[in-house]
C-alpha positions as CSV (number, residue, x, y, z in Angstrom):
1,M,64.1,128.0,75.8
2,Y,65.7,124.8,74.8
3,D,69.1,126.6,74.5
4,I,68.7,127.5,78.2
5,A,68.3,123.9,79.2
6,V,71.6,122.9,77.4
7,M,73.5,125.9,78.7
8,W,72.2,125.2,82.2
9,D,73.5,121.7,82.0
10,W,76.9,123.0,81.0
11,I,76.9,125.5,83.8
12,G,76.2,122.7,86.2
13,F,79.1,120.7,84.7
14,A,81.5,123.7,85.0
15,V,80.6,124.2,88.7
16,R,80.9,120.5,89.4
17,W,84.3,120.5,87.8
18,L,85.4,123.5,89.9
19,H,84.0,121.8,93.0
20,V,86.0,118.6,92.4
21,I,89.2,120.5,91.7
22,T,89.0,122.7,94.9
23,A,87.9,119.6,97.0
24,I,91.0,117.7,95.8
25,A,93.2,120.7,96.8
26,W,91.5,121.0,100.2
27,I,91.4,117.3,101.1
28,G,95.0,116.8,99.8
29,S,96.4,119.6,102.0
30,S,94.3,118.5,105.0
31,F,95.5,114.9,104.8
32,Y,99.1,115.9,104.3
33,F,99.2,118.2,107.3
34,I,97.5,115.6,109.6
35,A,100.0,113.0,108.4
36,L,102.9,115.5,108.8
37,D,101.8,116.5,112.3
38,L,101.4,112.9,113.5
39,G,104.7,111.8,112.0
40,L,107.0,114.6,113.4
41,N,110.0,113.5,115.3
42,R,109.6,115.1,118.7
43,N,112.8,113.8,120.2
44,I,115.1,116.3,118.6
45,P,116.4,119.0,121.0
46,G,115.5,122.6,120.1
47,P,112.7,125.2,120.3
48,A,110.5,123.4,117.8
49,D,107.8,121.0,118.9
50,G,109.0,118.5,116.2
51,E,110.6,118.3,112.8
52,E,110.7,116.0,109.8
53,W,112.9,115.4,106.8
54,Q,111.1,114.4,103.7
55,V,112.0,113.8,100.1
56,H,109.7,114.3,97.1
57,G,110.1,115.2,93.4
58,G,113.9,115.1,93.5
59,G,114.3,117.5,96.5
60,F,114.7,117.3,100.2
61,Y,112.4,119.2,102.6
62,H,113.2,120.1,106.3
63,I,110.0,120.9,108.2
64,Q,109.8,122.2,111.7
65,K,106.6,122.7,113.8
66,Y,106.2,125.2,116.6
67,L,103.4,124.2,119.0
68,V,102.4,127.8,119.7
69,A,104.5,130.1,117.5
70,P,108.1,130.9,116.7
71,E,109.8,133.7,118.6
72,R,109.3,136.2,115.8
73,M,106.9,136.6,112.9
74,P,108.3,135.0,109.7
75,D,108.7,137.3,106.7
76,H,106.5,135.0,104.6
77,L,103.6,133.0,105.9
78,T,101.4,130.8,103.7
79,W,97.7,130.4,104.8
80,F,95.7,127.4,103.9
81,K,92.1,128.5,103.8
82,W,91.0,129.3,100.2
83,E,90.9,125.7,99.3
84,S,88.2,125.1,101.9
85,Y,86.3,128.3,101.1
86,A,86.3,127.6,97.4
87,T,85.2,124.0,97.9
88,W,82.2,125.1,100.0
89,L,81.2,128.0,97.8
90,S,81.3,125.8,94.6
91,G,79.5,123.0,96.4
92,A,76.8,125.4,97.6
93,A,76.4,126.8,94.0
94,L,76.1,123.2,92.7
95,L,73.5,122.3,95.3
96,M,71.4,125.3,94.2
97,I,71.7,124.5,90.5
98,V,70.8,120.8,90.9
99,Y,68.6,120.7,94.0
100,W,67.0,124.1,94.2
101,V,66.5,125.1,90.5
102,G,65.9,121.4,89.7
103,G,64.0,120.8,92.9
104,E,60.9,119.3,91.4
105,L,63.0,116.5,89.9
106,F,65.8,115.9,92.3
107,L,64.8,117.4,95.7
108,L,61.1,116.7,96.3
109,D,59.5,113.3,96.7
110,P,55.6,113.6,96.9
111,T,55.5,110.0,98.3
112,R,57.4,111.1,101.4
113,A,56.2,114.7,102.0
114,D,53.8,117.0,100.2
115,L,55.9,120.1,100.0
116,A,56.0,123.1,97.7
117,L,59.4,123.8,96.1
118,W,60.0,126.8,98.3
119,Q,59.4,124.8,101.4
120,G,61.9,122.1,100.2
121,I,64.5,124.8,99.5
122,G,63.9,126.3,103.0
123,I,64.4,123.0,104.7
124,S,67.5,122.4,102.6
125,A,69.1,125.7,103.7
126,A,68.0,125.4,107.3
127,T,69.4,121.9,107.8
128,I,72.8,122.9,106.4
129,A,73.0,125.9,108.8
130,L,71.6,123.8,111.7
131,G,74.5,121.3,111.4
132,W,77.1,123.9,112.2
133,L,75.1,125.5,115.0
134,L,74.6,122.2,116.8
135,Y,78.2,121.0,116.3
136,D,79.7,124.4,117.4
137,A,77.5,124.4,120.5
138,L,78.8,120.9,121.4
139,C,82.4,121.9,121.0
140,K,81.9,124.9,123.2
141,S,80.1,122.9,125.9
142,A,81.5,120.8,128.6
143,L,81.7,118.0,126.1
144,G,84.4,119.9,124.3
145,D,86.9,118.6,126.8
146,R,85.7,115.0,126.3
147,P,86.3,114.3,122.6
148,T,85.0,110.7,122.6
149,A,81.7,111.6,124.3
150,M,81.3,114.6,122.0
151,M,81.8,112.6,118.9
152,L,79.2,110.0,120.1
153,V,76.7,112.8,120.6
154,L,77.6,114.2,117.2
155,F,77.1,110.8,115.6
156,A,73.6,110.6,117.2
157,I,72.8,114.0,115.7
158,I,74.0,112.7,112.3
159,V,71.8,109.6,112.5
160,A,68.8,111.7,113.5
161,M,69.5,114.2,110.6
162,S,69.9,111.3,108.2
163,W,66.6,109.8,109.2
164,G,64.8,113.2,109.1
165,L,66.1,114.2,105.6
166,N,65.0,110.8,104.3
167,Q,61.4,111.6,105.4
168,V,61.1,114.7,103.3
169,F,63.5,114.5,100.3
170,T,64.3,112.1,97.6
171,G,66.9,109.5,98.5
172,R,69.6,111.1,96.5
173,A,68.9,114.5,97.9
174,A,68.8,113.2,101.5
175,L,72.2,111.7,101.3
176,L,73.6,114.7,99.4
177,H,72.3,117.1,102.0
178,L,73.7,115.0,104.8
179,G,77.1,115.4,103.0
180,A,76.5,119.2,102.7
181,F,75.5,119.3,106.4
182,T,78.8,117.7,107.3
183,A,80.9,119.7,104.8
184,T,79.5,122.9,106.2
185,I,80.8,121.9,109.6
186,M,84.2,121.4,108.2
187,T,84.4,124.7,106.3
188,A,82.9,126.6,109.2
189,N,85.6,125.1,111.4
190,V,88.2,126.7,109.1
191,F,86.3,130.1,108.7
192,F,85.1,130.7,112.2
193,I,87.6,128.8,114.4
194,I,90.9,127.7,112.8
195,I,91.8,130.8,110.8
196,P,90.6,133.4,113.4
197,N,92.6,131.6,116.1
198,Q,95.7,131.6,113.9
199,K,95.2,135.3,113.3
200,I,95.2,136.0,117.0
201,V,98.5,134.2,117.3
202,V,100.0,136.2,114.4
203,A,98.7,139.5,115.9
204,D,100.3,138.6,119.3
205,L,103.6,137.9,117.5
206,K,103.6,141.2,115.7
207,A,102.8,143.0,118.9
208,G,105.7,141.3,120.7
209,R,103.3,139.3,123.0
210,T,103.6,135.7,123.9
211,P,100.7,133.9,122.2
212,D,98.3,131.9,124.3
213,P,98.6,128.2,123.5
214,K,94.9,127.6,123.9
215,Y,94.2,129.0,120.4
216,G,96.5,126.5,118.7
217,K,95.0,123.6,120.7
218,I,91.4,124.6,119.8
219,A,92.3,124.9,116.1
220,K,94.1,121.6,116.1
221,L,91.1,119.8,117.7
222,R,88.7,121.2,115.0
223,S,91.2,120.2,112.3
224,T,91.3,116.7,113.7
225,H,87.5,116.6,113.5
226,N,87.6,117.6,109.9
227,N,90.1,114.8,109.2
228,Y,87.6,112.2,110.5
229,L,84.7,113.7,108.6
230,T,86.3,113.9,105.2
231,L,85.8,110.3,103.9
232,P,82.1,110.2,104.8
233,V,81.5,113.5,103.0
234,I,83.2,112.1,99.8
235,F,81.1,109.0,99.9
236,L,77.9,111.0,100.4
237,M,78.8,113.4,97.5
238,L,79.3,110.4,95.2
239,S,76.3,108.6,96.4
240,N,73.9,110.3,94.0
241,H,75.4,108.3,91.2
242,Y,74.6,105.0,92.8
243,P,71.0,104.1,93.5
244,L,72.1,101.2,95.7
245,A,73.2,103.9,98.2
246,F,70.2,106.2,98.0
247,A,67.2,104.5,96.4
248,T,66.3,102.2,99.3
249,D,64.2,102.4,102.5
250,H,67.4,102.0,104.5
251,A,69.4,104.9,102.9
252,W,69.4,106.7,106.2
253,I,71.0,103.8,108.0
254,I,73.5,103.4,105.1
255,A,74.5,107.0,105.5
256,A,75.0,106.6,109.2
257,L,77.2,103.5,108.8
258,V,79.4,105.4,106.3
259,F,80.5,107.7,109.1
260,L,81.6,104.7,111.1
261,M,83.6,103.5,108.1
262,G,85.2,106.9,107.9
263,V,86.4,106.6,111.5
264,T,87.8,103.1,111.1
265,I,89.7,104.0,107.9
266,R,91.2,107.2,109.2
267,H,92.1,105.6,112.6
268,Y,94.3,103.1,110.7
269,F,96.2,105.8,108.7
270,N,96.4,108.2,111.7
271,S,97.9,105.5,113.8
272,M,100.3,104.5,111.1
273,H,101.5,108.1,110.5
274,A,101.9,108.6,114.3
275,R,104.1,105.5,114.4
276,K,101.8,103.8,116.8
277,G,101.5,100.6,114.8
278,R,99.1,99.4,112.1
279,P,95.7,98.5,113.7
280,N,94.7,96.0,111.1
281,W,91.5,95.3,112.9
282,T,90.1,98.5,111.5
283,W,90.1,97.0,108.0
284,A,88.1,94.0,109.3
285,A,85.7,96.4,110.9
286,T,85.4,98.4,107.7
287,V,84.7,95.3,105.6
288,V,82.0,94.2,108.0
289,I,80.3,97.6,107.9
290,F,80.5,97.7,104.1
291,L,78.9,94.2,103.8
292,V,76.1,95.3,106.1
293,I,75.6,98.4,103.8
294,A,75.6,96.2,100.7
295,W,72.9,93.9,102.3
296,L,70.8,96.9,103.4
297,S,71.0,98.4,99.9
298,T,68.7,95.8,98.3
299,A,66.3,95.1,101.2
300,N,62.8,96.0,100.2
301,M,64.0,97.6,97.0
302,G,60.8,96.7,95.2
303,D,58.7,98.6,97.7
304,T,60.4,101.9,96.8
305,W,59.5,101.5,93.1
306,E,55.9,100.6,93.9
307,E,55.4,103.7,95.9
308,S,56.7,105.9,93.1
309,E,54.4,104.1,90.6
310,A,51.3,104.8,92.7
311,R,51.6,108.5,93.3
312,A,49.7,111.2,91.4
313,L,51.2,113.7,88.9
314,T,52.7,116.9,90.2
315,P,51.8,120.2,88.4
316,A,55.1,120.3,86.7
317,E,54.7,116.7,85.5
318,A,51.2,117.3,84.3
319,R,52.5,120.1,82.1
320,F,54.9,117.7,80.3
321,V,52.2,115.0,80.0
322,S,49.7,117.5,78.4
323,A,52.3,119.0,76.0
324,E,52.1,118.5,72.3
325,G,54.0,115.4,71.1
326,F,54.0,113.6,74.5
327,A,52.3,110.5,73.1
328,D,55.1,110.1,70.5
329,A,57.8,110.8,73.0
330,Y,56.3,108.4,75.5
331,D,56.1,105.6,73.0
332,T,59.7,106.3,72.0
333,V,60.9,106.1,75.6
334,L,58.9,102.9,76.2
335,G,60.4,101.3,73.1
336,H,64.0,102.4,73.7
337,C,64.5,103.0,77.4
338,S,62.1,101.0,79.5
339,M,63.7,97.6,79.2
340,C,66.5,98.9,81.5
341,H,64.8,101.8,83.2
342,A,62.0,99.7,84.7
343,R,61.0,98.7,88.2
344,E,62.0,95.2,87.2
345,P,64.5,95.5,84.3
346,V,64.4,92.9,81.6
347,W,67.6,93.7,79.7
348,G,70.6,91.4,80.4
349,R,71.3,90.6,84.0
350,M,70.3,94.1,85.3
351,M,68.5,93.9,88.6
352,W,67.6,97.5,89.2
353,P,67.2,100.6,87.0
354,P,70.4,102.5,86.2
355,K,70.9,105.5,88.5
356,G,67.6,104.7,90.1
357,V,65.7,106.3,87.1
358,V,62.5,104.5,86.2
359,L,60.8,105.3,82.9
360,E,57.6,103.3,82.7
361,T,54.5,105.4,83.6
362,E,53.6,108.8,82.2
363,A,54.6,110.3,85.5
364,D,58.0,108.7,85.3
365,V,58.7,110.1,81.9
366,A,57.4,113.5,82.8
367,R,59.5,113.6,86.0
368,H,62.7,112.9,84.1
369,A,61.9,115.0,81.0
370,G,65.0,117.1,81.3
371,Q,67.3,114.1,81.6
372,I,65.6,112.3,78.7
373,Y,65.9,115.5,76.5
374,L,69.6,115.9,77.3
375,Q,70.7,112.3,77.2
376,A,68.4,110.8,74.4
377,G,67.3,113.9,72.5
378,V,70.1,116.5,71.9
379,S,72.9,114.0,72.7
380,H,73.4,110.3,71.9
381,A,74.4,109.3,75.5
382,M,71.3,107.0,75.8
383,P,70.4,104.4,75.0
384,P,73.7,102.5,74.9
385,P,74.3,101.7,71.2
386,N,75.1,98.0,72.0
387,A,71.6,97.7,73.7
388,V,69.2,99.6,71.4
389,Q,69.7,101.5,68.1
390,M,67.7,104.8,68.3
391,D,67.0,106.4,64.9
392,P,67.1,110.2,64.4
393,E,63.4,110.5,64.1
394,A,62.9,109.0,67.6
395,R,65.3,111.5,69.1
396,A,63.6,114.3,67.2
397,A,60.2,113.3,68.7
398,I,61.7,113.7,72.2
399,V,63.2,117.1,71.3
400,R,59.9,118.4,69.8
401,W,58.0,117.3,72.9
402,F,60.4,118.8,75.4
403,R,60.5,122.2,73.6
404,A,56.7,122.3,73.3
405,A,56.4,121.7,77.0
406,R,58.9,124.3,77.9
407,G,57.3,126.8,75.6
C-alpha cells in the first residue's frame, strides 16, 4: 500500500509538469498573437488588414493579417488549439488527483461546511461547469455588445463565486477552484467559439463563398477576454503554495482583487503594443491593489488557526490516530516539526506555519499524514537540516505508523 502512496505522488508530479509545459505553450502563443495583432501596421496599402516585420533568432519575419480571410485557402494552415486543450485536460487531471482523490485533506474543511467527500467533488465539478455557462450566456446576451458592462457583471460573478467557494472548501481549494472556473471559460472559448468560427470561415473559403466577418469579430472578442483573464489564473494556480494568499478569512477578497490586478497589468502592455502610449498609472494602481492584498493576508490570521484547532476528528483522521505506532509518530512530529508548523511558530522569525500546515494536535498530524510520510518519512525533505537533525529511527517511526494506518 505504501508503494501506491509514493507512486501516486509521482503521478501527480508528472501531471503537474505536463500542465505547466502546456500552459507555457498556450499562454506564450496567446500573448504573442495579442501583441502581434495590436502592433500591426495598418497604414500599408493592400488587401491585408495589417502587416508587420519582425526579427528574431537571426531571421526576419514578414507577417500579414487578413481581417476576414484571404481570397483563397492557403495550402498550409497552422491551427492554435491543442495548447489550450492540453492545458485544460492536464489541469483537470491534476485537480482530480489532488482535490478529489485527496479531498479529505485538501478539498474539505469541516469548520466551514460538513460535507461528505462525494458532495465536495460534486460541488467542485458543478462550479467549474457553471462558470462557462454563466459567462457564455452573458456574451450571447445584449451585454455582448457592451464589453465594459459585460466585464463588470462577470467580475461580480467572480466575486460571488470566490465568496461561495470559501464557504465550503479549504482556502487553498477555494482559490484553486476559482482559477479552474476561470481557466475553463478560457479553454471553452477556444473549443466552443474561436475554433468553430474559424472552421466556418475555412469552409466558406473552400466552397468559394465570401466569409461573414462576424465570425472573426466574435472569435477576436473571446480571445481578448482570454488575454485579460490569463494573469489572474496564473496567480490562483500558484496560490496553493502561499498560505498568505489562501489561509486567511479574507482569501475571497484577495482572489477578487487579483482579477483587478490582471486587468491593470494587461491594459498597460496592450496599450504599449498598440502604440497608444504607456499608461504608467496602471502600475501605480497595481501596486496599491497588491499592498491591500498584503494587508488583508494577515488580518485575523490567528482566528483561522483557532478554528482548525477546535474542530473534531473526521473518520479518516480518526483512523490515523488509532493506528498502531501513532503515539511514537506523534511525539516525533512534535519534537521535529511543531516549532515551525505551529499556530504561533517559535523558530527564528517565522510568523506563520510554512504552507499553512499546522502540526500541533492529533487532528493536525492525522490530517497531514500523507505529507508527513512523504516529506519526513520516505524522503528527507523535512525538517530542514539547518533547523533540526532528524535521525533514521524517527523517520522509521513515521513510516511504520503510516503503513499501519493504510493497511
